[in-house]
C-alpha positions as CSV (number, residue, x, y, z in Angstrom):
1,X,-14.4,-22.8,-35.8
2,X,-15.4,-24.6,-32.6
3,X,-13.5,-24.4,-29.3
4,X,-11.8,-27.8,-29.6
5,X,-10.5,-27.0,-33.1
6,X,-9.3,-23.6,-31.9
7,X,-7.5,-25.1,-28.9
8,X,-5.9,-27.7,-31.2
9,X,-4.7,-25.0,-33.6
10,X,-3.2,-23.2,-30.6
11,X,-1.2,-26.2,-29.6
12,X,-3.4,-27.3,-26.7
13,X,-3.9,-31.0,-26.5
14,X,-5.7,-33.3,-24.1
15,X,-4.7,-32.9,-20.5
16,X,-1.8,-35.1,-19.4
17,X,-1.8,-37.1,-16.2
18,X,0.3,-34.4,-14.4
19,X,-2.1,-31.6,-15.5
20,X,0.7,-29.7,-17.4
21,X,-1.6,-28.9,-20.4
22,X,-4.3,-27.5,-18.1
23,X,-1.8,-25.4,-16.2
24,X,-0.6,-24.0,-19.6
25,X,-4.1,-23.3,-20.7
26,X,-4.9,-21.4,-17.4
27,X,-1.6,-19.5,-17.8
28,X,-2.6,-18.5,-21.4
29,X,-6.1,-17.6,-20.2
30,X,-4.8,-15.4,-17.4
31,X,-2.4,-13.7,-19.8
32,X,-5.2,-12.9,-22.2
33,X,-7.4,-11.6,-19.4
34,X,-4.5,-9.5,-18.2
35,X,-4.2,-7.9,-21.6
36,X,-7.9,-7.2,-21.7
37,X,-7.7,-5.7,-18.2
38,X,-4.8,-3.4,-19.2
39,X,-6.7,-2.1,-22.2
40,X,-9.9,-1.6,-20.2
41,X,-8.1,0.3,-17.5
42,X,-6.4,2.5,-20.1
43,X,-9.8,3.2,-21.7
44,X,-11.2,3.9,-18.2
45,X,-8.6,6.5,-17.5
46,X,-8.7,8.2,-20.9
47,X,-12.5,8.1,-21.3
48,X,-13.9,11.3,-22.8
49,X,-17.2,11.2,-20.9
50,X,-18.9,9.5,-17.9
51,X,-20.8,7.0,-20.1
52,X,-17.6,5.7,-21.7
53,X,-15.9,5.6,-18.3
54,X,-18.7,3.6,-16.8
55,X,-18.6,1.1,-19.6
56,X,-14.8,0.7,-19.2
57,X,-15.3,0.3,-15.5
58,X,-17.8,-2.5,-16.1
59,X,-15.3,-4.2,-18.4
60,X,-12.6,-3.9,-15.7
61,X,-15.0,-5.4,-13.1
62,X,-16.0,-8.3,-15.4
63,X,-12.4,-9.2,-16.3
64,X,-11.5,-9.2,-12.6
65,X,-14.4,-11.5,-12.0
66,X,-13.4,-13.8,-14.9
67,X,-9.9,-14.0,-13.5
68,X,-11.3,-15.1,-10.1
69,X,-13.5,-17.7,-11.8
70,X,-10.5,-19.0,-13.8
71,X,-8.6,-19.3,-10.5
72,X,-11.4,-21.2,-8.8
73,X,-11.7,-23.6,-11.7
74,X,-7.9,-24.1,-11.7
75,X,-8.0,-24.8,-7.9
76,X,-10.8,-27.3,-8.3
77,X,-9.2,-29.2,-11.2
78,X,-5.6,-29.3,-10.0
79,X,-4.5,-32.2,-7.7
80,X,-3.9,-31.3,-4.1
81,X,-0.4,-30.0,-3.4
82,X,0.3,-28.6,-6.8
């Protein structure tokens, strides 16, 4: 399934003039990234060895970076004053 079809299945339509659909998509993305972050942090704490801990730490760092990127995209796509 391609991204557009998946988004349609998830109830995401074309952006409206007020950007409501985009805000909802960013909200969903941040929720999903937050869930990944929570799982990665739990794996990091409970890792049995240094290699597993390092991998979990990398996932935590990558998710935090992805959250920052999503925030930047949102800030560039939303009209001023929103």
